[in-house]
N, C-alpha and C positions, 0 to 999 in steps of 0.2 A: 216229809212231804216233798214230792218231786216238783221241781221248778222247770217249766218248759219254755217260758217266754221272759225276756229281759225285763219288761215293764209290768209284769204281773205283781200286784201287791198281795201279800198273804198276811192275814191277821187272825189271831185267836183271842176270844174274849169270853167272859163268864155270862151265862144266860141269866137274865133278870137284871143284874147290876150293870152289865156291859163293861165291866172293868177289863182292861187289857191284860192278857196273860203273856202273849209273845207276838212277834211279827217278823217278817223278813227285812233285810237291810233296805230294800226298795221302799217298804212301807214306813220305816223309820225316817228315811229321807223325805218322804211325802209329808209326814207329820210335822217336821221341823220342831217348833216350840210347843206343840199341842199334845205332847205325849202324856202329860199329867192331868188328863181329863178322861171321861168315859167315852166309849165309841159312839154311843147314841147322841152325845152332845155335838158331834160333828155333822149330824144329819138335819135336814129340814123336817118339819112336822110330818108331812105326807110320807117322806122316805122312812121315817121311824115305823109308821104303820105297815109299809111294804115289807120291811125287814122282819117285824114281829110276826106277820102272817107267814112269811117264808120259813121262819124258824119253827113256828107252830106246825106247819104242814110237813116239816122235814123234807123239803123239796130239793133233794140232792141233785146237784149238777144241772138245775133248771135256772137259766139266767133271768135276772131282774135288774132294774135300774135304780141306783141310789143317787140322790143329790147331796153333795157335801157343801156345807156353808161354814165360813170362817168368820170369827168375830173381829179380826183385825184386817190388815191390808193384804188379803189374799183373795183371789177370785174364786167364786163358787165353781164347782166342776161336777160333771156327771160320771158315774162309774157303772160299768156293767159288772155285776157280781154273781157268784154262784156259791152255794153252801156245799162243801165237800163232804164226802162220807166219812171223813175223820171226825166229824162233829159228834158230840154225845149229848145226853140229857143235861149235863152240867155246863158244857161249853160249846161254842160254835166256831167253826173255821171257815173263813171267807177267802176266796180268791177273787181279786178285782182287777180291772184294767180300765183306764180312762177312756171315755167314749171318743174324745178327740183323737187319742192315740190309735184307737181301733179304726177310725175313719181314715186317718193318715196312712196307717199300715195297709189298709184295704186298697187305697188308691195307688200306693207304692207297688203292691203286689200286682195290681192290674197292669201298671206300666211295665214292670219287669217281665210279666208274662207276655205282653205284647212284643217287647224287645226280644225275648227268648224265641218266640215263635217266628219272628222275622229272621233271626239268625239261623234257626233250625231249617227254615225254608231254603236256605242256601245249600243245604246238604242233600245229597242224592240217596242217602241211606233210608232203610226201612227200620222203624222203631217198633219195639214190642213191649208188652207189659203182661206179666204172668200173675194172676190172682191166686195166691196160695190157698185161700179158703174155698173158692169156687172151682179151682183146678182148671181154669180157662186161660188161654193165651190170646191176646189181642194184638194185631199188627196194624200199624198206621204210618202215615208220612205227613210232612209239613210243607209240601210244595205250594199249597194255596190254603194256608190255615191248617188246622189239625183235621185230617181225614182218616177215618177208620177203614182199613182195607178188608179185614176179616176178624171174626171172633170164633174160636173153636175150643172144644174140650181138648186138653193137652194129650190125653191118650189117643183120641181120634186123630189129632194133628200128627202125632208120632207115627201112627199106623199108616196114614196116607203118605207121609214123607218116605217111609221105608219102602212102600210099594212103588213109588215113583222114581226112586234113586237106585243106582247100581249097588250090588251087595258089598263091594269093597269100601263103601263110605257109610255103611249102616252103623258101625261102631261110633263114628263121629256124631251122628244124629242121636244115638242112645246116650252118649256122653253129655250132649247139650241138654237133653230132657232130664237126665239125672241131676245136673247142676241146678235146674229149676226146682225139681221136687225136693232136693236136699237142702235148699236154701244156701248154696255156696255163696260166700260173701262177695268174692270177685273172681271172674273167670273169663278166659278168652279162648278162641279156637277157630278152626276152619273146617268147612264141609267141602272137600274137593269136588270139582265138576269134570271138566274135560281134560284135566291134566293135573299133575302134582302141584303146579304153581298157580293154578287158577281155581276159583270156586267162590264160596260165600264165607266171608269172615263173620264171626259173631263174638259179642262180648256182653257181659251182664254184671249187675250189682244187686245183691239182695238187700231189701229194706226190712228192718226189724223194729218192733215196738215192744218194749219190756221183754226182750228176749224171745218174742214170738215173731216168726217169719210171716210178714204181711204180703209182700209182693217181691217180684224181681223185675227190673227194667233193664233194657239193653238195646243193642243195635245189630241189625244184619246189614252187611255191605259187601259189594263185589270187590274182590282183590285183583290187582293187576289189570284193571280195566283200562284199555288203551283209548285215550281221548285226544282232543286237540293238543293237550298239554303233553301227552306222550306217556306219562306215568300216573300212578294213583295220586289224586289231589290230596294234599295235606292241609290241615287247618291250624290256625293259631289257637292255642289252648284257651286264651282269655277271651278273644273276640269272636271266634268261629269263622273269621275271614281267611282267605288263602294266605299261606306263608309267602314271604318275600320271593323266595326262589321259584315257587310255583306260579304266582301271578306274573312274574317276570318271564318265565318260560312260555306262558300263555300269550303274552303280548308279543314276544319275539316270534313265536310260531305264526301268529296272526299277521304281523307286519313284515317280518323279514322273509318268511318262507311262503306264505299264502298271498302276500301282497294285497291284503284286504284293507278296505277303508275302516279306520278306527280312530277314536279320540282317546287321548291319555291324559289323566289328571293326577297330580300329586297334591295331597291334602294334609295340611299341618294344623294341629290344634293349638291355637294361640294361647300363650301364657299358661300352658299346662303345668309347667314346673311350679308355679305358685300354688296350684291345687295340691300337688304332692307335698310341698314344703310346709304348707299351713294347715292342711286337713288330713294328711297321712296318705299312704299308698293304697289303703283299702278304698278310700273315697276316689283316689285317682283311678284305680282299676274300674270302679263303677262308672266313672265318667267315660273311660275308654270303651266299655261295653255299650253304654248308652249311645255314644257317638257312632260306634260301629253299626249298631242296629239302625240308626237313622240313615247312615250311608247305604246300607244294604236295602233298606225300605225304599229310599228315593231312587236308587239305581234299578231296582226291580229286575225284570228280565232283559233289560237293555245292555247288560254287560256283567263283568266280574269285578270284585273288590278284594283287595289284600292289605295286610298290615306289613309295612316295610321297615318300621322302626318303632321306638317307644311310643311316640304320639303322632306318627306319620302313617298315612294311608295312601294307597295307589289304586286307581280304578281304570278299567279299560271299558269304554263304551263301544260296542260293536254292532248295535242295532239302533240306528237313528236316521231320521229323514233329512235333517239339516241342522244348522247351528242353533236354531231356536229350541229344538229338542234337547240338545246338549246343555244349553243355558238353563232350561227349565229344571234339569236334573241338578245342576250345580247350585242353582238358586234355592231349590228345595233343601239340599244338604246344608247350605250356608244358613238359611233362615231358621230351619228347624233346630239346628244345633245352637244357634244364638238364643232361641227361645227355651231351650231345655233347662237352663239353670239361670237363676237370678240372684243378685246380691241380697235382696230382701228375703227371699225364701231359703236359699241355700248358703248364703254367705260368700258366694263367688259367682263369676260369670265367665263362660268360655265362648270363644268364637273360632272361626276357621279362616285360613288363608289358602287359596287354591290357585295352582298354575296349570294351564291346559294347552295342549297342542293337538293337531289333527294330522293323521297320515292318510294319504300321501301328500296332502296339500302343503304342509309345512316342511316335511322331510320324508325320505323314503326308507329310513332305517331306524330301528329301535333306539340305538345308542344316542343318535342325534336328537331324536324326539324326546327322550327321557331328560337329557341335559337341557333342552329348550324349555320343557315343562318346569324343570327345576328353577331355571332362571325366572320364569314367569311367577313362580311362587315367591322367589326372592323379591321381585318387584311388588307383589301383593303385600308382603310383610312391610316393606319400606314405605308404602303408601298409606299405612295405617291399619293393616290387618282387616279381618272381617269382610273379605271380598274375594272375588275370583278374577283372574286376568288370563285372557287367551292371546296367543301370539298373533300379531298383525305386522306384516313387513313394513307397511307405510308408517306405522307408529313406532315400532321398536328397532327397525333396521334389519340388515341381512342376518341370516342365521350364522354365517361365518364370523361376522363381527361380534355377535352376541357371545358365541362360544369362546372366542379368544379373550374377549374382555372378561367374561365370567370366570375363566380359569385364572387369569392374572389377578383378579380381585377376590378370589376365593368365594365366588358366588355360587357356582354350580357344585363344586365338591363339598360345599357346606351341608348339602342335603343327604350326604351318604352316611350320616350317623357318626361322624368322627368326633373324638373327644376334644375337650377344650385345650388340653395340652398339645394335641396334634394340630389344632388350628393355630396356636401360637407358634409352633415349629414351622408351619407353612408360611406364616407371615415373615418369620426370620429368614427362611429360605429364599423367598421372593425378594426381600430387601437385599440380601447379600449376593444375589445373582444379578443385582443392578436393575431390577424391575422398577418402573415408576409406581410407587406406592405411597400416596399422600396420607396426611393425617386424617382426612375424611375417609379414605379407604380403610385405614386401621380402625377408626371408630366404628365404621359399618360392620367390620368383622367381629369386633367386640360385642356390639349390640346383638348380632346374630347368634354367636356361639355362647355368650354368657347371659343371654336373655335379659339385657339391660333395657329399661324403658327409655331412658334418656342419659346421654353422656356428653359432657361439655369439656373442652380443653381451653383453658384460659392462660394468657400471658399475664402473669401477675405484675411483672415489672412495668409493662406498658399499659396495663389495665385494658386489654383488648380480648375479644373472643377469637381464638385461632380456628377452631372447628367444632362441629356439633353433630350428633347423630341420634337416632332413635325413632320410635313410633309416635311419641307424644312430645313434640317440640313446643317451645313457647309460641305465642301468637305470631303469625306471619313467618314462622320458621326462624325467628331471630330473638335472642335473649334481650336485645335492646340495651338501653343505657343503665338499667337498674340491676347492676351486678355487684352491689356492695356485699351480698352474702358470701361472695368468694374472698373478698379482701378484708373481711372483718378480723381485726387483730385479736378480738376477744375469743376467737376460735383457737388461738395458739395453745392454750392449756389443754385442749382436747385432742391434740395430735400426739401420737407416740411413734417415734422413728419415722416422721413425715407422713404418717397415715392416721386418718380419723375415720372411725366407723360408728355410725349412729343408726341403729335399727328401727328407731321410732323417735321422731323429732319432738314428741310430746314430753320427752324427758327434760327439754329445755324450758317448758312452761314455767316451772318454778326456779330452775337453776339459773336461767338467763332468758327472760322474756323477750329481750330485743333480738337475740339470735333466733328464737322460736318464730318471731314475727317475720324476720327476713326469709327464713326457709318457707314458712307458711305462704307468704305472698308469692313465692315462686311455684306454689303447688306441690312442694316436696313433702313426702311422707317418711322416707328413709333415705340416707345418703352415705356415701363413702368417698372421701377425698384423698388424693395422693399429691404430695408436693415434691418437685424435683427441679434441678437446674439443668438446662439444656447445654449442648456443646457451645452454643453462642454466649453462654454466661448469664442468660436471663432466667428468672424464676417462673415456673409454670405450676398450674393446678389442674389436675385431672379429676373431674367431679362426676361420679356415678350416682344417678338419681332415680329414685322410684317415685312415681307420680300417682298411678291409679290404685296401688296396693302397697303394703309394707313388705318390701323384699328384705330377706335376711342375707347379709353379706357373709358368705361362708369362709371361715378362717382357713379351711383346708385348701382353698383356692388362692390363698394370699401369695404363695410363691409365683403363681402365674400372673397375678396382678403386678407384682414387683418386676417380673420379667417384661411385662408390657411397658412399665415405667422406663426400663432400660432401652426398649425399642424407641420410645419417644425421645429419650435423651440423645440417642444416636441420630435421630431424624430431624431434630430441631436445632 
């Protein structure tokens, strides 16, 4: 029996007695401890009659609803069921799916369809669908929703194409039609137009059901089309947005060459690493696609959007009346992404930090504007995330001062997608070149590159706070006098080579309730502490703390954490 959907329950039982014969693994999990009963005993009285009538009529593949009722602490549920044609006069085979699951899947599909249409609307291509049974080809685009351009008989379409195109390209058209008729699994090609390097690209993928060719879908697109970017626009495979190089070329052409007025924004998904770490990369990919669709939808025809890194995006707004138009776009992006996921529904929540600059008001060249927007993003992160900040000279100082300070403090170059090891090397380089790089600066770089929510540096000898950083600091930005959780001697047994790693403080609930209470009172959910002695002979504690979610402290990064310890030893 072919299984098409993950949550489909399949069960086979005897007619009359309703004794179970077999079922799939999903149904066994659904039954839990109720397997040693008959199928009809799971149903309410009215549902028994519905099932009996369906079996009597042998209504194959006609859906009906059954209500399941359990005698112990399990909630009743409704199932949409169909009797399959595997059923006989002696037995019945049912395929069932929970009604709540169908409703959830339906709404998920609607949301995904809306996202996909928004992303596809960013493409200039013409899409087509070939119906193998009807022999028709339909062309459409997504510039403003799905719009059908034409539907024609494939043979007639081929005839008209051959009549309108020069003889030297007829073989390309015939080859394309042949791929459709023969159900070629995957194919690509080009129909030349005014020269060997120009024309119409085509690609296609055949769709089969039980080895029967149902349809072929694909894309027509112009090749070597010269635009403001200069070359063919390439798209990020996951999100459908411009690739980093292409969105950058677009912005440079607009600002450096054409000297046009434009706004540039860098967008970073806050705490995205937590999604990947705790829910897997498939969920992370879905989040990126969702956020990309929101960015594209809110931007609309006012500009272009690209993906410049793992969870970073870049938009160029080139059609706006004033700052209010720009703010409305950024506000829409920020608010819609913040509402897209919730801890209650999805188990996680994501927000965005955005930095914005405007050409030529803030600067007249792309490089300066990009670095300035990057610094504004850095400020948005440090001020608590889930916000956008645009450059204002009166508030933020001169562009020259910002750029110099940003380079020295690894603010600007942090947004270039460098690795953690590269960031640590840059800190070392700045220190050994004699740059003024305080403990606060180092903590700020750690927060940014290692995605730490809160980091505290304590002088254990003097029992004082040396420095602190992060997006979720204690009230009034100060830890206050209640810092016993750092100096608790009962923690000594949990340190190994001056390092303690606790990925969930709940482990102390029974092991040591007092330690648990100390951590809990500070709002800590997971923690890593490093102890070391500075060059001044005093003992210090570096405390990496997770507050809003349980971060996992990766052992593969431990060599970098130890190198950071050495940096502090040299600087204290």
